[in-house]
Each structure stands twice: as structure tokens, then as C-alpha cells.
N, C-alpha and C positions, 0 to 999 in steps of 0.2 A: 848480127856484123859485129867486127872486130873491130873496135874502137883505137885499137892500140897498133902499133910498128917496134917490133925491137923493144918495147917496156914505153913507150915514147906515146902520146895522143898523137893519132894522126888527124891532119884536121879533116881530108873530103871525108874521110870515111865517117868520123865524127860530124862533121855536118850533113850526109847521108843518113846520119840515126837520129839527130835532131830538127833538122829546119826541115820539118815534110810540112804538110798545109793542114792534115788534122793532129799532131803536137803541138804547133804554134796558134790553131782554132781554141785547141782547149786549153792553154799559156793563156789564150784572150779571155775567154766564159770564164775561168774560176777567177780571173782577178777581178771580172764584173760583180762574180756573184758575191765574192767573200769581202774583197777593196772594197767595189763600190756601193754593193745593194747591202750589206751587210755591216759596215762602218762609215758609210757614204766620204771615200776617199775622192777626190774629183782627181789626185793626181799623184803618179808613181815612177819612179826610174829601174825600166828592163833594162838589162845586159844582155845581149846576143851573140853569139862564136862568132861573127864576123857579118862585113855590111850588108850582103845578100840577106843572111837572115835577121837582120835590123830590119831592114824594108818588110822582109814575106809577114814579121811579126808585129809590122806596123799597119801593113794590111788587114791582117786576123785582130786587130784591137779597131779600125774602124767597121767592121762587120758588128762588132759590140754596139756600136754609137760614140767611140772615144775618136779624139782627133789628134792624133802621135805626131812627133815632130822626131825625127832621126836622125842622132847628132853621131859625127864617125872623127877621126882624127884630121879630116878632112874640114870638115867646117868652120865656119870665118867662126872668128875667139866672140863676134860680139852678137853673132845669130845665138853662139853657145848658150852667150850670157840672160837673151831675153829668152830662149827656153826653157833656160831653168827657175826661169822667173814665174 
């Protein structure tokens, strides 16, 4: 899958390549193994390609026992601050 069009990243193609159940599950499982189990990390920030990807990643993190919060540009400032605390 080519993720560029005329030399620029094509968001739709990039989403099809990155935002897949297997890849999202792998990200969450790798985080659980390395960050949570090996280093006892309880919090992290994950940047997603777009809002849909953020929600899909959150679902994958739920599968490994985490309680993620999705923050987008539409998230209220006080909600955002509380989630980051």
C-alpha cells in the first residue's frame, strides 16, 4: 500500500496501513509487555493518526487491561487536564 500521493502523505492510505486491528493490538500488547510489566509504568501518552485511530487504539489498550482516555481537539480543557493528571 502506497501511503504517499504526489510526494505527500495521503491520510486515507496511511490510515488503511496503520489503523488495523492487528497493528493496534500489537501496539497495546508491546506497551503492556515493555512499559507495564518490565518497567511498572502505569501511564503513557499515545499519539494516533486521527480520531478514529485513537478510539481503535483505546479499544486495544482495554484488551490488555488498561483504562485509556481519548483526548482530541474537541475535548474540553478541564476534561483534558484531568485526564493528563
